LUMFI-514876 format. One record per atom (N, C-alpha, C): x, z, y; residue in three letters. Coordinates in pm, whole numbers, plus 32768, in hexadecimal, padded with zeros to 4 digits. Each point is the difference from the previous one (the first is absolute). Layout:
BEGIN
XZYala/...
This chain:
BEGIN
86987E2E85C0unk/7F647FC38028unk/7FD0805C8031unk/7FE9801A80A5unk/7F94805C7FF5unk/7F6B7FBD804Eunk/7F8380507FB2unk/7FB17FFA8002unk/7FC080158089unk/7F757FC48039unk/7F8780418053unk/7FB380437FBBunk/7FD680847FB4unk/7FB080187FD0unk/7F7E7FFF801Bunk/7FF08005807Cunk/7F677FF48025unk/7FD67F408003unk/806E7F988007unk/7FD67F8A7FC1unk/7FFA80047F8Cunk/805380377F9Eunk/7FF57FEB7F6Cunk/7F7A80317F94unk/7FB5807B8084unk/7F91803B7FC0unk/7F6E7FC2803Dunk/80267FCA808Eunk/7F977FB68019unk/7FC87F6C7FA6unk/808E7FD97FDDunk/80097F767FBFunk/7FDF80057F6Dunk/8011805D7FE1unk/7FD7805C7F5Cunk/7F7D800D801Aunk/7FC080398042unk/7F3F7FE68004unk/7FC67F658011unk/80507FF58045unk/7FC37F48802Cunk/800D7FF07F89unk/807B7FE47FBBunk/801F7FA27F77unk/7F6480317FA2unk/802180867FFEunk/7FB080247F90unk/7F5D7FD87FD0unk/7FD27FFF80B5unk/7F887FDB8038unk/80287F407FC7unk/80587FCF8004unk/7FDA7F797FE3unk/80237FE07F54unk/803180707FD0unk/7FF080097F61unk/7F5F80187FBAunk/7FE080548021unk/7F7A80207FD0unk/7FAC7F8A8022unk/80127F938064unk/7FA47FA97FFBunk/80477F767FBEunk/8052803A7FD1unk/80117FA47F9Dunk/80617F7E8031unk/806A801A803Dunk/80417FBA804Eunk/808A801F7FBFunk/80167FCA7F85unk/8091803D7FCCunk/80417F7B7FA2unk/808C7FF18003unk/80427FDE7FB0unk/8047801F7FA5unk/800F80257F8Eunk/807580537FE3unk/806B7FC87FD3unk/808E802A800Aunk/80667FBB7FC2unk/805280957FE4unk/8013804D7F8Funk/805880788004unk/80527FEB7FC9unk/8059804B8026unk/80937FDC7FB1unk/802F80497F6Funk/802C7FBD7F97unk/80097FF47F75unk/803780857FE6unk/7FFC806A7FA8unk/806A80667FC9unk/7FDD7FEF7F81unk/808080407FC2unk/800A80047F6Eunk/7FF4806B7FD1unk/7F9080197F9Funk/801B80857FC1unk/7FFC80287F6Dunk/806E804F7FDBunk/7FEE80117F63unk/7FB480947FDBunk/7FB57FF77FBDunk/7F9F80497FD0unk/803B803C7F7Aunk/7FCD80C17FE6unk/7FFA80227F8Eunk/7FAE7FAF7F9Bunk/804E7FFB7FC6unk/7FBE7FBC7F6Funk/7FE67F6B7FE6unk/800D7FD28078unk/80017F548021unk/80727FCB802Dunk/7FED7F658004unk/80647FD0804Bunk/7FD77FD5807Bunk/80A7800E8047unk/7FF87FCF808Aunk/7F897F808036unk/7FA480218066unk/7FB97F92802Bunk/80257FE980ACunk/7FBD7FC6802Cunk/7FE67FA88086unk/7F7180348043unk/7FEF805F8091unk/7FA87FFC803Cunk/802A7FF68071unk/7F8B7FF5806Cunk/8004804080B9unk/7FB880517FF4unk/7F9880677FEAunk/7F9780368026unk/7FF580907F7Funk/7FE28066805Bunk/7FD2805E7F7Cunk/7F6380628050unk/7FB47FF87FADunk/7F75802C805Funk/800F80937F82unk/7F9E80358053unk/7FC080B47FD7unk/7FA08025803Funk/7FEC806B7FD7unk/7F9A807B8045unk/805F808A803Cunk/7FBA7FE58060unk/802980BB804Cunk/7F9780527FF9unk/802280828030unk/7FCC80438012unk/8054806C8088unk/7FAE8007805Funk/801580348076unk/7FE580B9800Funk/804980338029unk/7FBB80658051unk/80277FFD80A0unk/7FBD7FDF8076unk/80148006804Eunk/7FC980A78073unk/802F80208065unk/7FE38072803Dunk/7FF87FC580B3unk/7F9E80378036unk/7FFF7FC98088unk/7FEC80868059unk/805A80388056unk/7FE38069804Bunk/7FCC7FF1806Eunk/7FBB7F96801Funk/7F7A80228065unk/804A7FCA808Aunk/80AA800B7FF2unk/80087FD280A6unk/80497F837FEEunk/7FD07F9E7FB6unk/80187F737FEDunk/80937FEB7FB3unk/8032807A7FA2unk/80497FDB7F99unk/7FDC80297F93unk/80697F8C7F75unk/7FDA7FFD7F9Eunk/805280167F85unk/801580527FA6unk/805E80007F88unk/7FC77FF77F83unk/80547F927FA6unk/7FC97FD77FB5unk/8075800C7F5Aunk/7FAB7FF97F97unk/805F80157FA9unk/7FAC7F8F7F7Cunk/80507FA57FCCunk/7FE17FA27FB7unk/802F7FDE7F63unk/7F987FF87FBBunk/80757FE27F82unk/7FAC7F937FC3unk/80407FA07FF2unk/7FFE7F637FA8unk/80277FE97F8Aunk/7F8E7FDA7FB8unk/80567FD57F5Bunk/7FD07F76801Cunk/80877FB07FB3unk/800E7F628029unk/7F8B7FBE7F69unk/7FB87FAD8015unk/7FA97FE07F76unk/80387F6B7FD7unk/80357FBB8031unk/80397F758001unk/80587FC28049unk/802D7FB67F8Bunk/80767FCD8065unk/7F9D7F577FFDunk/80437FB28077unk/7F957F9E802Eunk/80847F74801Aunk/7FFD7F587FBDunk/80657FE28056unk/7FA17F888020unk/80437F938016unk/800F7F888027unk/7F6B800F809Dunk/8077804C8050unk/7FCC800F8080unk/7F9E80518003unk/7FE8806E7FA7unk/7F898047800Aunk/7F697FBE7FC9unk/802C7FB97F96unk/7F907F9F7FD4unk/7FEF7FF17F54unk/805980527FBDunk/800A7FFB7F9Bunk/802E80927FA4unk/7F8F803A7FF0unk/8023809F7FC4unk/801C7FDB7F7Aunk/806B80677FF6unk/805D7FFF7F8Aunk/7FC680757F92unk/80007FF07F92unk/7FA6803F7F8Funk/805780767FDDunk/7FBE80537FDAunk/8037808F7FC8unk/806E7FDB7F68unk/7FDE7FC27FECunk/80687FA57F80unk/80827FC98032unk/80017FD9807Funk/80727FC08023unk/802B806D8075unk/7FD4805B804Dunk/80608068805Aunk/7FF780887F9Bunk/7FBC801E7FD1unk/800280807F96unk/7FD1806A8073unk/7FE87FDE803Funk/7FC7806D807Aunk/7F73804E7FD8unk/7FF680787FDFunk/7F9780477FB8unk/7FFE7FEF7F74unk/80727FEC7FE4unk/7FFD7FE27F4Bunk/80A080517FFBunk/807E7FE48022unk/8049804B7FDAunk/803C804D8086unk/7FCA7FE68088unk/8025805E804Cunk/7FB37FEF8083unk/8006805D8052unk/7FA58006807Eunk/805F7FE9808Eunk/7FC17FCF806Eunk/804C8023807Eunk/7FBA800E8071unk/8029804E803Bunk/7FB280418052unk/803380278090unk/7FEA800C8090unk/801D7FEC8047unk/7FF280B18058unk/803980268055unk/7FD080AC805Funk/80257FBE8065unk/7F9080308060unk/801C7FC880A3unk/7FAE80708052unk/805A801E8057unk/7FDF805F8085unk/803D7FE48072unk/7F8B7FE5805Eunk/80007FF180A9unk/7FE68054807Funk/7FF57FE48045unk/7FC7806C8056unk/7FCE7F4A8097unk/7F91802A804Funk/7FEC7F8D805Eunk/7FB38046805Cunk/7FAA7F8E805Eunk/7FA480108045unk/7F667FF07FC4unk/7FAE7FF88040unk/7F757FC27FE4unk/7F987FD68087unk/7FE27FB18014unk/7FC47FB28098unk/7F8E7FEB7FC2unk/7F8F80068072unk/7F667FB07FD7unk/7FD07FC180A0unk/80047F8B7F9Funk/7FBA7F91807Eunk/7FC27FA87FE6unk/7F837FE3800Cunk/7F947F7D7FF1unk/7FD9803A7F58unk/7FAD806C7FE4unk/800B800D7F9Dunk/806C7FF07F8Bunk/808380168029unk/80587FD67F61unk/80688077803Eunk/803C80137FA5unk/807080A67FD4unk/80837F7A8025unk/804280218013unk/80A380058021unk/805980327FDAunk/80657FF17F8Dunk/804780627FD5unk/80927FD58005unk/8061802E8039unk/80887FDF800Eunk/805380517FB3unk/804A7FC07FB6unk/806B80727FC1unk/80728026806Cunk/8028805C800Eunk/809A803D8036unk/806380407F9Aunk/7FD580247FBAunk/809680177F8Funk/7F9780147F70unk/80587FC27FB1unk/7FE57FDC7F64unk/806B80077F8Funk/8014802B7F8Dunk/803F7FD57F8Bunk/7FB47FD37F8Bunk/80447FF97FBAunk/7FCC7FC27F6Cunk/8065800F7FA7unk/7FEB802F7F7Funk/80497FC57F9Aunk/7FCB7FD57F72unk/80537FC07FBCunk/7FC07FAD7F7Eunk/8033800B7FA2unk/7F8B803D7F9Funk/8026801B7F9Bunk/80047FF27F91unk/802A7FDE7FA2unk/7FFC7FBF7F43unk/7FD480727FC6unk/7F7C80067FA8unk/7FD7804C7F74unk/80157FF77FAAunk/80687FC17FB1unk/80477FED7FA8unk/7FAF80237F44unk/7FDA80A38035unk/7F90803A7F83unk/7F617FBC7FFFunk/7FF77FBB8089unk/7F727FF28040unk/7F7E80657FD8unk/804E804E8027unk/7F9780A18006unk/8004805A806Eunk/80197FBB8082unk/7FEA8045806Cunk/7F798030804Bunk/800480628014unk/7F92803E8039unk/7FDE801A8088unk/7FB28016805Cunk/80267FF1808Eunk/7F8A806B801Cunk/804C80908073unk/7F8C8042802Cunk/801980008093unk/7F917FF9802Cunk/7FFE7FC78096unk/804380A08053unk/803A7FDD8062unk/800480728069unk/7F6080258063unk/7FFE80548049unk/7F8980418002unk/80007FDB80D0unk/806A7FE1800Cunk/80227FA38091unk/80457FBE8019unk/7FFB7F60803Bunk/804D7FAF7FFDunk/8079802F8050unk/803380618003unk/806280648039unk/805180127F81unk/7FCD7FE97F83unk/803280497F7Bunk/802F7F727FC3unk/803780107F6Eunk/806F7FB67FC5unk/7F8F80217F6Funk/7FCC7F5C7FB2unk/7FED80157FA7unk/8049802B7F67unk/7FC080487FB3unk/804580407F69unk/80087FDD7F91unk/80577FBD7FE4unk/7FF77F807F60unk/804880717FADunk/7F8B7FD07FA4unk/801B80537F6Dunk/80267F767F9Funk/801680437F70unk/801D7FBE7FA2unk/80BC7FCA7FF0unk/80177FDF7FC7unk/80927FE97FC0unk/80617FD580C5unk/80997FE97FBBunk/803B800A8077unk/80147F5C8019unk/7FD27FFD809Eunk/7FF07F96804Dunk/807B7F908041unk/80227FA37FF1unk/806E7FD28057unk/7FD27F9B8078unk/804E8061808Dunk/7FE27FB28079unk/804B7F6D8007unk/7FF27FA27FEDunk/803B7F72801Dunk/80087FBE8098unk/7FAC80508067unk/7FF57FCA8071unk/7FF4806B804Funk/80217FDE80D3unk/7FDB8060805Dunk/7FF47F958052unk/7FB58023808Cunk/7FD87FD98038unk/7FFD804180B2unk/7FEA7FD2806Dunk/7FD58049805Cunk/7FC57FA98089unk/7F8B8030804Bunk/7FB47F84803Dunk/80807FC08029unk/7FB87F828039unk/80207FBB808Aunk/7F9F7FF88047unk/7F697FF27FEDunk/7FA37FED8022unk/7F9080267FD5unk/7F86800B7FFEunk/7F7F80087FCAunk/7F8380178043unk/7F957FB37FD5unk/7F817FFF8053unk/7F827FEF7FB9unk/7F8B804F8031unk/7F837FC47FC7unk/7F997FFD8017unk/7F8D7FD18006unk/7F7980088019unk/7FA780267FA8unk/7F75808C8024unk/7FBE7FEE7FFBunk/7F4E7FDA800Dunk/7FBD7FBF8003unk/7F727FF78055unk/7FB780827FAFunk/7FC580598097unk/7FCE80697FCCunk/7F7B7FF57FE6unk/7FCD7FB3802Funk/7F5C7FE67FAAunk/7FE780037F8Aunk/80A07FBC7FA6unk/7FCA7FC57F80unk/7FE580717F8Aunk/7FBE7FDB7F99unk/8011805B7F7Bunk/80287FBB7F91unk/8028805E7F9Dunk/80337F977F6Cunk/807B7FD78002unk/801F7F948000unk/80A37FBA7FE2unk/80267FB3804Cunk/80967FE9803Bunk/7FDA7F778079unk/7FDF801B8048unk/803D8070805Cunk/7FDB8027807Funk/807E7FF6803Cunk/80897FDF7FF8unk/80457FE3803Eunk/80817FD87FA8unk/805B7FFC805Funk/80907FC77FBCunk/805E8025802Aunk/807C800D7FD3unk/80A180568026unk/808B7F8C7FE9unk/804F801B801Eunk/806B7FE67FFEunk/805B80418016unk/808880167FCBunk/808A802D8012unk/806D7FD67FC7unk/80577FEC8053unk/80877FB97FD3unk/8051807D8025unk/80787FF87F65unk/806580688009unk/80527FBD7FEEunk/807D80688003unk/809C7FE87FFFunk/800980237F26unk/800E7FB37FE3unk/8019801E7F75unk/806B7FEB7FB4unk/802780577F8Bunk/80AF7FFB7FC9unk/7FB780417F6Cunk/80467FA57FA6unk/802B802B7F82unk/804080A27FC0unk/7FDF80537FD4unk/804880667FDBunk/7FF5803E7F75unk/809B803C7FD4unk/7FCB7FF57F79unk/7FFC7FD37FACunk/7FE37FAE7F92unk/7FF57FAF7FC5unk/7F957F6C802Funk/7FE780098058unk/7F8A7FA48088unk/80477F707FBCunk/80937FDB801Eunk/802F7F777FCCunk/7FEE7FD47F85unk/7FFB806A7F9Dunk/7FE27FCE7F64unk/7F707FDB7FE3unk/7FD7803D805Funk/7F4C7FAB7FEDunk/7FF97FBB8059unk/7FE87FE78086unk/7FFD7F8C8033unk/809C7FB38004unk/800F7F967FD0unk/808B7FCC7FE3unk/800F7FA58034unk/7FC67FDC8060unk/802C7F74806Cunk/7F7B7FEB804Cunk/80437FD9809Bunk/806D7FD08010unk/805880AB7FE2unk/80887FCE804Eunk/805580697FEBunk/80807FB8806Funk/7FF2805A8058unk/7F9980828027unk/7F9480017FFEunk/7FC28067800Bunk/7F367FCC7FFCunk/80028014808Dunk/7F687FE58022unk/7FC37FE28087unk/802280988023unk/7FDD801B80A4unk/802A80848045unk/7F8B801D8043unk/7F947FAA7FDEunk/7F8E801B8060unk/7F7780037F6Eunk/7F9D80577FFEunk/7F8C80007FD5unk/7F827FCA805Eunk/7F8E7FDF7FD7unk/7F877FD38031unk/7F9F80227FBFunk/7FB1807C8053unk/7F8A80447F9Cunk/7F9D7FD68054unk/7F977FAD7FADunk/7F557FB7804Cunk/7FC980507FD1unk/7F86805F802Bunk/7FA3803A7FAFunk/7F7B80018063unk/7F8D802F7FA0unk/7F827FEC8034unk/7FCD809A8005unk/7FD780208046unk/7F8B8088803Cunk/7F7D7FFC7FBDunk/7FD580567FB4unk/7F78802B7FE9unk/7FCB80658060unk/7F7A8002802Aunk/7FFC80478088unk/7FCF80BE7FB9unk/804C803B8091unk/802A80797FF1unk/7FCA804A80A1unk/7FF2805F8023unk/800680228066unk/8092802F8049unk/7FFD7FF7807Dunk/8085801B8040unk/800180A38011unk/8017804E7FB6unk/7FCE807C803Dunk/805680617FADunk/803B807C8009unk/801380487F8Cunk/807B7FD77F95unk/7FC080127F98unk/80667FF97F79unk/7F8D7F817FA0unk/80257F818009unk/7FC37FB67FABunk/805D7FDB7F9Eunk/7FAB7FEE7F5Aunk/80477F947FBEunk/7FB27F757FEDunk/80777FD97FECunk/7FD87F388010unk/80697FC07F87unk/7FB37F858015unk/80297F967F76unk/7FEC7F978010unk/80337FCC7FBFunk/80327F63800Dunk/804F7F8C7FC5unk/7FEA7F80801Dunk/807D7FB17FC9unk/80887FDF8072unk/80627FE37FB2unk/8083802A8048unk/80637F7E7FD5unk/80187F8B803Cunk/80857FA37FB5unk/8098802A804Cunk/803F7FD67FACunk/808580018054unk/80407F627FDEunk/806E7FEC8049unk/80417F878017unk/809780348026unk/80507FCB7FC1unk/80888033803Bunk/80357F5D8062unk/8089802E8064unk/80237F9C804Cunk/807A800F802Dunk/80427FCF8076unk/805D80198051unk/7FCE80078095unk/80368046804Cunk/7FEA801A8099unk/80007F66804Dunk/7FF07FB37FD7unk/80197F67805Aunk/7F787F9B8001unk/7F9480038059unk/7F877FF3801Funk/7FF17F517F9Dunk/80437FB97FF6unk/801B7F907FBDunk/7FEF7FF17F59unk/801F808F7FFFunk/7FE47FF37F34unk/7FF480887FF2unk/7F8580548026unk/7FD7806B7FD3unk/7F6E80147FD6unk/7FBE7F797FFEunk/7F8D7FDF7FD7unk/7FBB80598042unk/800E801F80ABunk/7F5880438021unk/7FA67FBA7FD9unk/7FE57F827FEFunk/7F927FBA8042unk/7F84804D7F5Dunk/803B800C7FB1unk/7FB37FFB7F88unk/7FD980A97FFDunk/806580148066unk/7F8680D57FF8unk/7FCD8012805Bunk/80037F3F8052unk/7F8380358094unk/807E8028807Dunk/80447FF07FECunk/80878057807Bunk/80327F5D8048unk/7FD37FAD8002unk/80287FA18030unk/801A7FF480B7unk/7FDA804C8043unk/7FE87FF58074unk/8056807E8020unk/804280567F97unk/808280687FEAunk/805F7F8A800Eunk/7FF37FD17F81unk/80667F887FF1unk/80497FBF80B8unk/7F9E7FC9802Funk/7FFB7FAB8076unk/80558065805Dunk/7FC8805C8025unk/804480928042unk/80A3800B8012unk/7FF380257F9Funk/808580367FD3unk/808F7F937FEEunk/7FB47F2F8000unk/80377FEC8005unk/80347FC98097unk/7F76800E8066unk/802C7FE8806Cunk/806280828061unk/7FE280797FAFunk/807780718034unk/806F7FE37FDDunk/802E7F997F5Funk/808680167FDFunk/80617F918086unk/7FA47F848041unk/80307FC1801Funk/801480368063unk/7F9F802A804Aunk/800F8036808Funk/809A8037804Aunk/
């Protein structure tokens, strides 16, 4: 399938705006996770917090390096938070992701628009639950991970991603972003994400932006949710991430 990337990006931005207005009906694909120290359980979303180092070059380009820590599994189409007693996350193990990307930034009508051009991610299990994270000096750098040895269980590369930030906003909830990645389990990944098999080959990341200056190098943070799916617009849970417009665009493109 070939994608019209400009159409994808425009639809992604428009869909996120619709989602921020509360227009969403979530249908997330289920997966089964077999945790360290517990029994397998079914969930459909993973929530967490991210810290980002982003560098703007003053010429309309940015580079970003993100560390995300998973905090909770959620079930029932994103409505039922599972307890740590069930999932054991943060008790017997940790989970985190590292993401690096580059793109462009534009400004219009009091808002900034960020468009990813390249990106890659890695998903990790921290079996000792002791990982520490040191941020890079620039968005072009990599995070330094301390603690015991961790296991990479997933990897991904960019399909499309965009975000918006209200320039005059201060505090939290000043914008949002959505990223779609090709995704695959690696290493012992299939021993953790046990169903479906083969596992979903797309991951969707939807996050919230707090206020920051679009200049130089900035450290920002916010919340970020992850769901998984397949690259078929009728079944990839786009609505729950506010990406319904993107799904319509991809379906029309496929039928053309």
